[in-house]
N, C-alpha and C positions, 0 to 999 in steps of 0.2 A: 460433450464427448469430443467435439472437434478441438476445443481448447486444450483438453487433456492430451490428445494425440500430438498437437503442435508442441506442447510442453515436453512430452517424452522425446520427440524428434530433436528438439533443441538441446535437451540435456544429453541425449546420446551423442549428438554431433560434437558438443563441447567436450565430453569425456574422450571421444575418439581423437580430436585434435590434440588434446593434452597428452594422451598416450603416445601419439605419433611423434610429437616434439620430444618427449622424454626418450623414446626409442632412438631417434636420430642423435640426440645428445650423447647417449650411452654408446652409440656406434662411432663416436669420435668426430661427428660432423658438427661444425661450429653453429651454435644456437645462441643468439644474444641473451645475455643474462637478464635483461629487463623483461623478457617474456615470462619469467617466473617470479617477478616481483609482486609485492602486495597491491600496487596500483592496478596491475593487470588482473589480479583476482577480482577487484571491484568492477573492472571493465567487463570481465567475463560474466560475472553475475548480472550486471546491467544488461548485457546482450541477451542473456538467457531470459531474464524477466521481461525485457522489452519485446523479444520475438514472440513470447508466449501470449502477450497482451496486445500485440499489434502496435507496439511502441506508442500506446495511448496512456500508459500509466506514468505518473510523475516520478515515481521511485526509480525506475530504470534510467531515466534521463539524469536524475541527480547522481546516481552511481557512475554513469558514464562520464559526467562532467568532473566529478571528484577524482576518479581514477585517471582521466585524461590530464587533468591539471597537474597532479603530482608526478605522473609519468613524464610529461613534457618538461616539468621544472627540474626534476631530480635525476631522471634516467636518460633522457635524450638531449643532446646538445642543441641549444637554441642560441641565437644571437642575444647578447645581454640586453639590448634595447627592446626586445620583444617580451621579456619576462614579466615586467610590471603590467602588461596588458592582458595576461591570461585570465586573472580573476575577474576583472570588469567584463570581459567578453563572455566568460562563462555565465555570469549572472544575467547578462543581457539575453543570452540564448535561453536560459531557464525561464526568465520572465516572458519571453515571446512564446515559448512552448505552453506555459500555463494559460496565457491569454488566448491563444488560438487553438488550444486542445479541443478536440471534438467532444461535445457535451452529449453523454449517453442518456441524460435525463432531461429531455426538452420540456417536460411539464413543470420544471422548477420555476417558480415565480421569484425572480431575483429581487424585485421591488419589495415583496413580502419579507424576503430574507433580510434585506437591509433594514426594514422596519423592525424586525425581531431583534436584530443586532443593536439598534439604537435603544430599544426598550431594555435589553439586557445590560448595555453599557450604563444606562441611567440607574438601574437597580444596583449594579456593581459600585457606582460612585456613592449611592445612598445607603449601601450596606445591605441591600435586599437580595444579593446573589453571591454565589461562591465564585471566587476567581478561577477562571479557566473553564467554567461550566456555562453552557448556554442552552436554553430550551429551543426546540425546533418543532413547529407545528406543521411543517410542510410534509407532503406525502413522500417526498424523496429526501434522502440524506446525502450530503456531499461534504466530506471532511478530508482535509489534507494536513497532516502533522509532519512537518519537516524540521528535524532537530528541536523538537519541543513536545510538550504534553498537552493534550486537549481533552475536554470532557463535553459530552453532548447528552441532553435528555430529550428524547423524542416523545411527543404527546399526540401525534397524528392518529386518528381513528380509522384511517384507511392507508396505512403504511404500505408502500409498494417497493421499498428497497432503496438502492442508491450505491454509493461508492465511498470506500474508506481507503486512503493512502497514508501509510505511516513509514517514514524513513528516519532512522536514528532518533526515534521518539516513542511516544506512547499515546494511545487513544482509548478512552473509556466512553462507551455508548450505553445509555440506560434506556431500554425499550419496555420497561415494566408498565408504563402508562400509555403505551401504544397498542394499537389493535390492527389485525390483518383481516381483510374481507375475503380474499381468495389466496393468493400466493405473492410473496415478496422475494425479490432477488437482490441480495447484497453482495457486491463485488469488493473483495478485500485484497489489497496489495501491501504486504509488510516486508520491509527489508531492514534488518538490524533494529528491530523494534518489537512492540507488542500491542495487541488489541484485546481489550476486555469488553465483552458483550453481556449485558445483564438482560436476560430474556425471560418472559413469563414461563413458568414450568409446564404449562399445557401446550405450548407451541411445538409443532413438529419441525425440528431443526434438521436439515439435511446438509451434509458437508460435501462439497465438490471442490475442495481446495487441494492444490498440489503444493508440496513442501519440500524444501531442501535444507537439511540441518536445522529443522524447526519442529515445533510441537503444536498440535491442534487438539484441544481437550474440551469436552462437554462435561462440566462438573455438576450439572443439575441432577439431583437424586430423585428420580421418579420412575414409575412403572410405565411400560409402553402403553398400557390400557388407558392411562390418564391423558394421553396426548389427543388433541383435537385435530383430525386430518384436514379440517377446513382452515386451520391456522398454520400454514406451511411457510417456513423461512428457509430459502435456499441460499447457502453461502458458497460463493465461488471465488476464484482468484488464486493467488500464490503467496506463500510465506517462505522467506529466505533468511536464515539466521535470525529467527524471531519466534513468535508464538501467538496463538489465538486462544483465549480462555472464554468459555461460555458458562455463565452461572445465573442464579436467581437470588432474590433476597432470602 
């Protein structure tokens, strides 16, 4: 509820600022044209998404960097000698953010994850795995798809949730072979992309996602009576210019 209120406040403030700037422009007051350019749209979306998630989601940082890069390069005068340094500096900032970003799932065993990746890579080289798909037996899921498509198959029998970040890409997560003992919380951040979740039909999926120009749809065809209240998956986060699709086999 707190995240939802923060999101509503951020969205309301963003709309208020845009309306005030348009009013000032219509009144004849000079407003720089770059304030209504497409890079500023990316920056505004990044600020909204970042504020809502405490600036802990990679998607908001990527949008801020992309918008800032094109705004500085195309709309705001910069000394010529500084232009070539914008992209390298932006990549360094993004890399540092990813490295030092607060980990919301301290129980993740990264050594196990690296071992799983090595096994998957070996299967891929020998033809035993599908490209772009990796099995995850950890109780927590952590996926970041930036300008790419990723597939994950979760086989944990005590799945507790995790985080999915998708920016200008797509992520498919197969949970059909996973199990929940009590409740799992999955935080999803989607910006200009899509996430597909394949979920067992008897799981009780509860959506707490805020969306802006986006769609969130549960396509599982089942009756409410068939759901197991002990198998509860809570999906939180935000979707901006994208979508989340929930389905079963």
